[in-house]
C-alpha positions, 0 to 999 in steps of 0.5 A: 100314449103307450103302444103295443104291438100288432097282434097276429090276426092268423093266430086269433083266426084259430081262436077257436081250435086253441080254445078246444085243445086247451079244454083238453088239458084243464076243464072246460070252464077253466077255459074262458073265451066269452067276451064278457068274461075276458073283461075281467083279464083286460087290464092290471093295477094299471088300468089307464091300459086295456086290452082283452087277450085272446083266451084265459086259462087257468090250470090246477098244477104244474103239469097243466101249466107245462102242457098249456105252454107246450101247446101255446109254444107249438102254436105261435101263441104269447103267453101273459103269466097273471097272479092277481092282476095287481101290477102297477106298471102294466106287468100282466097287460095282455095282447089280443093274440095272447093267452093269459095263463093264470095261476089264481087256482094254484094256491095249496100250501104244499108243505111246512117245515118249521125246523128248517124255516121254509114254506112250500107253496103254490104261486097263486097263493096270496102274500098275506095267506102265507103268513096266515099258514104259519102264523098260529104256530109263531112264524111269519113270512117277512115281505108285505106290499100294500096289496098282500091281501090280494097279490100273489107269490108268483107276482111277487117273485116276478116283480121282486116286491118288498113292503113296508118291513123290507128295511129289516127284512129284505125284499122277495129276493132276500125271502125266496129259496127255491122255484119249480118253473115251467120253461118256454118249451114247457120243460119244468125245472127246479132252481134253488131248495129248502136250503141257504145256498143251492150249488151251480150258478145262483139262477135264482137271482136271475128269475126273481124280478124277471117279470115273467119274461124267463119262465112261469114260476108255479110253486115256490119255497119260501123262507118263514121267520119266528115273530117278534117278541112285540112290536111297536111304531111311533109317529114323527110328524114335520113340517115340510117334506124335506126336513122329514127326508133329511131326518130318514137319512139320519135315522140310517146314518146313525146305524139304526135299523127300524123294522119299517120307515114309511113317509107319507105327506099332507095329501096322503096323511089327510084322505088316510086319516078320514079313511081309517081313522088311524089317529095321524096328526092332521096339521103336519105336511110330513109323517114317518111312521117308525116301528121297532120290534123286541121285548118292551125294554128293547123297544123303548131302548130303540125308540129313545135313541131314534127319537134323539136322532130326530129331535135336531130335526125339530118335529111338530108331533112325536107319538109312540103307540100305546098299545097294539090296537094303536099300532094296528090302526096306525098300520091300518092307516099306512096300508089303506093309503093307495086305495084311499087316494082313489076317492080323490082322484084317478091316479097313476102309482109310480115306483122308483128309488133314490139313495137316501142322501137324495130324498130332501132334494128329490121330494123338493123337485117333485112338488116343482114338476107337480106345480109345473103340470098343474097335477096335485102329487101325493107321497107315500113310500118306503123311506128307509131304502129310498123307494118312492112311490109318488101317486099322480092324480089326474082325470082318466076321462080327460086326454089332456090330464091323462097326458100331463100325468104320463108326462110328469110320471116320466120326468119323476122317473128320469129324476130318480135315474139323475139322482143316482137312483133307478127306474123301479124298486119292486113294480118292475118296469112292464110297459109303464117304464118300457120306453125309459129304460134307454134313460137307465140303460144304454143300448149295449147293455139292453141288448145283453139283457135281451141276450138272457132272454133269447137264452131261456125264451127263444121265440120271445113268447113269454109276456111280450111287449114288456120290459125292453123298448119297442124299438129295440126289441120289436125287430130282435122278435122278428128276427128270432122267430124268423130263425 
């Protein structure tokens, strides 16, 4: 089981005083303290672990965020930044003595510049709402996590989120131009801006993916792109997961670059089809969704080339979308997969990456490990960049089942590292993979990373107990705070 540090009881004893002082910064109703209301913030998407925070504060502006951070730092109160709470790695799990600083009210579109193809937003805005703001004028925001209807841009930045279309357009870091960030001492700074390459050190690349450890991003300048003339997905069905993995590697090896290349195995296909009626074949073991963009002629030419590359792998199903309605259904099924699996069982959604050449072997070993632990695993992932999302199904009310699910998850992530991959592609480390960081990095490498946090957050008050193994970070934090 994942451990959390012992809370500071002295801070909790000052709870009412801290709440009163927070109400001088934001309207009283934006400080949440009632036990029944705090339950909404006791976990995020990794709901196997729950811990109500001491308080929740919901600011409206960067100035309010800065004032809250200044107060909490002076009082020694840990801060948990939270966007929409969709983290699947426990990235916004509170500690008992912490203040959750929620950005959900900060969702304004501040500026749209079509000439320079940028949009500036508050980071509480949802991913999909960014595209919604520019779509009527023929533009879109490329990163599209499956939770894009709910997830916030602030969380996307924290975890460097991707999505189905990241193969062609990249993940958040490839589409993030600048941020306004509140530092651990309450100072407000700007990194990057509405231009392709900012002067000085590339702090923006350091911040994107830092999981709320270095500061709180309150505003962001994002790249927007003209919408494609057209897009069309097609489906390939295969008799085994391994052959589907080989077909993925072949497509990329051939120099083709679809806008999206997604993988679903039989459990995911079946439950998604039953839920979304997407038109998926039910007589296959694995399914690839391949989408290309361009004019009608370009789309036909690209899909024909992809079909030729995939043909030697003997797909049992080859189906092109015939119209926009069919295309929407295909993607509705893929986007609904995670939620649909919840109809079958509780599940843990993992997130690891492997080189494409290793996909067939990793899929084979995933099935073998699932059999070893006597658990079911559904695979739904971004195949084009090797970003795996095994869904481990278990019984949350059964301690033995929960233990086995955690152990299987750890084994699968170790497998990714063994195959020259990494622990995370877009969900981050959070608490879920914190103790596995020593699988990918040695102690010296982790201490170098911790030294970076020391510079930005000398007292280690921002998003504590995340990312770094407690065996390394707990003594380090105690030394920092004693100094």
